[in-house]
C-alpha positions in Angstrom: -56.6 42.4 -70.6 -54.5 39.2 -70.3 -51.5 39.2 -68.2 -48.3 37.7 -69.5 -47.0 35.2 -66.4 -43.3 34.9 -67.0 -42.4 31.4 -65.6 -38.7 31.0 -63.7 -35.9 29.7 -65.8 -35.7 26.0 -65.6 -33.6 25.1 -62.7 -34.2 28.2 -60.6 -36.4 26.6 -57.6 -33.9 23.7 -57.2 -30.7 26.3 -57.1 -33.0 28.2 -54.6 -33.6 25.0 -52.5 -29.9 24.2 -52.6 -29.1 27.6 -51.5 -31.7 27.2 -48.6 -30.3 23.9 -47.7 -26.5 24.2 -47.8 -26.3 26.0 -44.3 -28.4 23.7 -42.9 -26.1 20.7 -44.4 -23.0 22.5 -43.6 -23.7 22.8 -39.7 -25.1 19.5 -39.7 -21.7 18.1 -41.2 -19.7 20.3 -38.7 -21.3 18.6 -35.8 -21.0 15.3 -37.1 -17.5 16.0 -37.9 -17.1 17.5 -33.9 -18.7 14.6 -32.7 -16.6 12.2 -34.7 -13.3 13.6 -33.6 -14.4 13.5 -30.1 -15.5 9.7 -29.9 -11.8 9.3 -32.3 -10.0 10.6 -29.7 -11.4 8.8 -26.8 -11.2 5.9 -28.5 -7.5 6.6 -29.0 -6.6 7.6 -25.7 -8.1 3.9 -24.6 -6.0 2.3 -27.2 -3.4 3.9 -25.8 -3.6 2.9 -22.3 -4.3 -0.3 -23.4 -1.4 -1.3 -25.8 1.2 0.4 -23.1 -1.0 -1.6 -20.2 -0.8 -4.8 -21.8 2.9 -4.2 -22.1 3.3 -3.7 -18.5 1.2 -7.0 -17.5 3.7 -9.1 -20.0 6.1 -8.4 -17.3 4.0 -8.2 -14.1 0.9 -10.4 -13.6 -2.5 -8.6 -13.3 -3.1 -10.6 -9.8 -0.2 -9.6 -8.5 -1.2 -5.8 -9.4 -4.6 -6.0 -8.7 -4.1 -7.8 -5.1 -0.7 -6.6 -3.5 -0.8 -4.0 -1.1 2.6 -2.7 -1.4 3.6 -0.4 -4.3 7.2 0.3 -4.9 8.3 0.3 -8.4 10.8 3.2 -8.2 12.5 1.2 -5.6 15.3 -1.3 -6.2 12.7 -3.9 -4.4 9.8 -3.4 -6.9 6.9 -4.3 -5.9 3.4 -3.5 -7.8 0.5 -4.2 -5.7 -1.8 -1.0 -6.9 -4.0 -1.5 -3.5 -1.9 0.8 -1.7 -2.6 3.5 -4.6 -6.5 2.8 -4.6 -6.5 2.9 -0.8 -5.1 6.6 -0.8 -7.5 7.4 -3.6 -10.7 6.2 -2.3 -10.1 7.7 1.5 -9.3 11.0 0.2 -12.5 10.6 -2.2 -14.6 9.6 1.1 -13.2 12.2 3.1 -13.9 15.1 0.3 -17.5 13.6 0.3 -18.3 13.7 4.1 -17.4 17.7 3.5 -19.2 18.1 0.2 -22.3 16.1 0.3 -23.9 17.7 3.4 -22.8 21.1 2.9 -23.6 20.9 -1.1 -27.1 19.5 -0.3 -27.7 22.1 2.8 -26.8 24.9 0.4 -28.9 23.7 -2.6 -31.8 23.1 0.0 -31.4 26.7 1.5 -31.0 28.4 -2.5 -33.7 26.4 -3.8 -36.4 26.6 -1.1 -35.9 29.3 1.3 -33.3 32.2 -0.3 -34.5 35.3 -1.4 -33.8 36.3 -5.1 -31.7 38.8 -4.0 -29.3 36.3 -2.0 -29.7 33.9 -4.5 -28.0 36.2 -7.0 -25.4 37.2 -4.5 -24.5 32.9 -3.2 -24.3 31.9 -6.8 -21.7 34.1 -7.8 -19.6 32.7 -5.0 -20.2 28.9 -5.4 -18.8 29.8 -9.3 -15.9 32.0 -8.3 -15.1 28.5 -6.0 -15.5 26.4 -9.0 -13.2 28.6 -11.1 -10.2 28.7 -8.8 -7.3 26.6 -9.8 -6.5 23.5 -8.1 -3.2 24.3 -7.6 -4.1 27.2 -5.7 -6.3 24.8 -3.4 -3.1 22.6 -3.1 -1.4 25.1 -1.4 -3.9 26.2 0.5 -4.4 22.9 2.0 -0.5 22.7 2.6 0.0 26.4 4.0 -3.3 27.2 5.7 -5.4 23.7 6.6 -2.4 21.9 7.6 -0.9 24.0 10.3 -4.4 24.2 12.0 -4.9 20.8 12.3 -1.4 20.5 13.2 -2.3 22.9 16.4 -5.2 20.5 16.9 -3.4 17.4 17.1 0.1 16.7 16.9 -0.4 13.2 15.5 -0.8 15.0 12.0 2.1 15.1 9.8 2.9 17.8 7.4 1.6 16.0 4.6 -1.4 14.2 5.3 -4.8 12.9 3.8 -7.2 14.8 6.1 -5.8 18.2 4.9 -6.2 17.7 1.2 -9.5 15.8 1.8 -11.1 18.7 3.6 -9.9 21.3 0.6 -11.0 19.0 -2.3 -14.6 18.7 -0.2 -14.6 22.7 -0.3 -13.4 22.6 -4.3 -16.3 20.0 -5.6 -18.8 21.7 -3.0 -19.9 24.0 -6.1 -20.8 21.2 -8.2 -22.9 19.5 -5.4 -24.5 22.4 -4.7 -25.4 23.7 -8.4 -26.7 20.5 -9.8 -28.7 19.6 -6.8 -30.2 23.2 -6.7 -31.2 22.6 -10.7 -32.4 19.6 -9.8 -34.9 20.8 -7.1 -36.0 23.8 -9.4 -37.2 21.7 -11.6 -39.5 20.0 -9.4 -43.1 21.3 -10.3 -44.6 24.1 -8.5 -47.8 22.5 -8.1 -46.3 19.5 -6.0 -45.2 22.1 -3.2 -48.7 24.0 -3.2 -50.6 20.6 -2.8 -48.3 20.0 0.6 -49.0 23.4 1.5 -52.7 23.1 1.3 -52.3 19.7 3.4 -50.8 21.7 6.0 -47.3 20.7 5.2 -44.5 23.4 6.8 -41.7 24.5 4.5 -39.2 22.3 6.0 -41.8 19.3 5.7 -42.1 20.6 2.0 -38.5 20.7 1.1 -37.2 17.6 2.8 -40.5 15.1 2.5 -41.4 16.3 -1.2 -38.9 18.5 -3.2 -35.8 16.4 -2.2 -37.4 12.8 -3.4 -38.9 14.1 -6.1 -35.5 15.5 -7.2 -33.5 12.5 -5.9 -32.2 11.5 -9.5 -30.6 14.5 -10.0 -29.2 14.9 -6.6 -27.8 11.0 -6.8 -26.0 12.1 -10.2 -24.3 15.3 -8.8 -23.3 13.0 -5.6 -21.8 10.3 -8.4 -20.2 12.7 -10.6 -18.7 14.6 -7.7 -17.4 11.2 -6.3 -15.7 11.1 -10.0 -14.2 14.4 -9.6 -12.9 13.7 -6.6 -11.1 10.5 -7.6 -9.8 12.3 -10.7 -7.9 15.3 -8.6 -4.6 15.6 -9.1 -3.0 18.9 -7.8 -4.5 18.7 -4.3 -3.3 15.6 -3.4 0.1 16.0 -5.1 0.7 19.0 -3.0 -0.6 18.7 0.3 -1.2 14.4 0.8 2.4 13.5 -0.1 4.2 10.4 -2.2 4.0 7.6 0.2 1.6 4.9 -1.2 0.8 3.1 1.8 -2.3 0.6 2.2 -3.9 2.6 5.2 -7.2 4.5 5.9 -5.4 6.4 8.5 -6.2 10.2 7.6 -3.0 11.5 9.7 -0.5 10.4 7.6 1.0 10.7 4.1 -0.5 8.8 1.3 -0.5 8.8 -2.5 -3.4 8.6 -4.7 -3.2 7.5 -8.5 -3.3 10.7 -9.8 -0.4 11.6 -7.6 1.8 8.8 -8.4 1.3 9.7 -12.6 2.2 13.1 -11.6 5.2 11.9 -9.7 6.3 9.2 -12.5 5.8 11.7 -15.8 7.7 14.5 -13.8 10.7 11.9 -12.7 13.7 10.5 -14.4 11.8 6.8 -15.3 13.4 6.0 -19.1 10.6 5.6 -21.5 9.5 1.6 -22.2 11.1 0.9 -18.7 8.9 -1.2 -16.2 8.3 2.1 -14.2 7.3 4.3 -17.2 4.6 1.5 -18.1 3.5 1.6 -14.5 1.3 4.8 -15.1 -0.7 3.1 -18.0 -1.8 0.6 -16.1 -2.9 3.2 -13.2 -4.3 5.3 -15.5 -6.3 2.2 -17.1 -7.1 1.5 -13.5 -8.5 5.2 -13.0 -10.3 5.6 -16.1 -12.4 2.1 -15.8 -13.1 3.5 -12.0 -14.3 7.0 -13.3 -16.0 5.2 -16.1 -18.1 3.0 -13.8 -19.2 6.0 -11.8 -20.6 7.7 -14.9 -22.2 5.1 -16.0 -23.9 4.5 -12.4 -24.9 8.0 -12.4 -26.4 7.6 -15.8 -28.3 4.2 -14.5 -29.4 6.5 -11.4 -30.8 9.3 -13.4 -32.6 6.7 -15.5 -33.8 4.4 -12.7 -34.9 7.3 -10.1 -36.4 10.1 -12.6 -39.7 11.5 -12.3 -41.4 12.5 -15.2 -44.5 14.8 -14.8 -47.0 16.2 -17.0 
């Protein structure tokens, strides 16, 4: 007995196909718009910085700005040598890295190679808690707790100083160094460790001579990103390091960083459009360039030293 086959109405398959594709196309459109919006916001920020900074350089020469060592735009005798702020920023960032890099790398090696799962599950949340503490809390911790300890050790340390701010900043970025470095080490294939053990290597030798070199690109990237984070830190140095821009590498005296100066002027009485107000855009543009260079360097290091395994 012949069976009647009912054909679907004309265009039914096309409509069904559109119904299946529409959600995917909508998601793709939303993702594209989100990416485009992020790029547009970044371009807008850079454009504002460039426009306002160029207005500043219409009054102050770029050479004076980039080579001068005295920064007094808020005084009657105005000088615009940004190296005083760069020195403070560099000093605090380097001292913070002296705290964060060794402690972060050692903790990453321990968590990746030595710690039992029970200890790792306990330590990792603690590191995440450190990363989630507001920086203003870190700032007052440096001023009210670390500084008195340092002043008891040495009377030469001022109330506001770069050392206490740097120590606490190093504690703040330690979770970043530790977490990213541990992730890089745990991504090293297990067979590399087993091959080293088969050759008679100890756990310490495997950790330092096999795992760390194999994860070097990730570790270096963590270090560079941590430096970039330290350079851009604001509240800790604003509260604990002082507001005395000086071209010095002495960590015992008050200094001022680039971010702290931006906060100082933003909260002050400098009228919009004045030379004092324009300085924050010139400083912010230089800070943007410094952090951009650090991020590009991080990407280069990752691509240059990346290990590929089959």
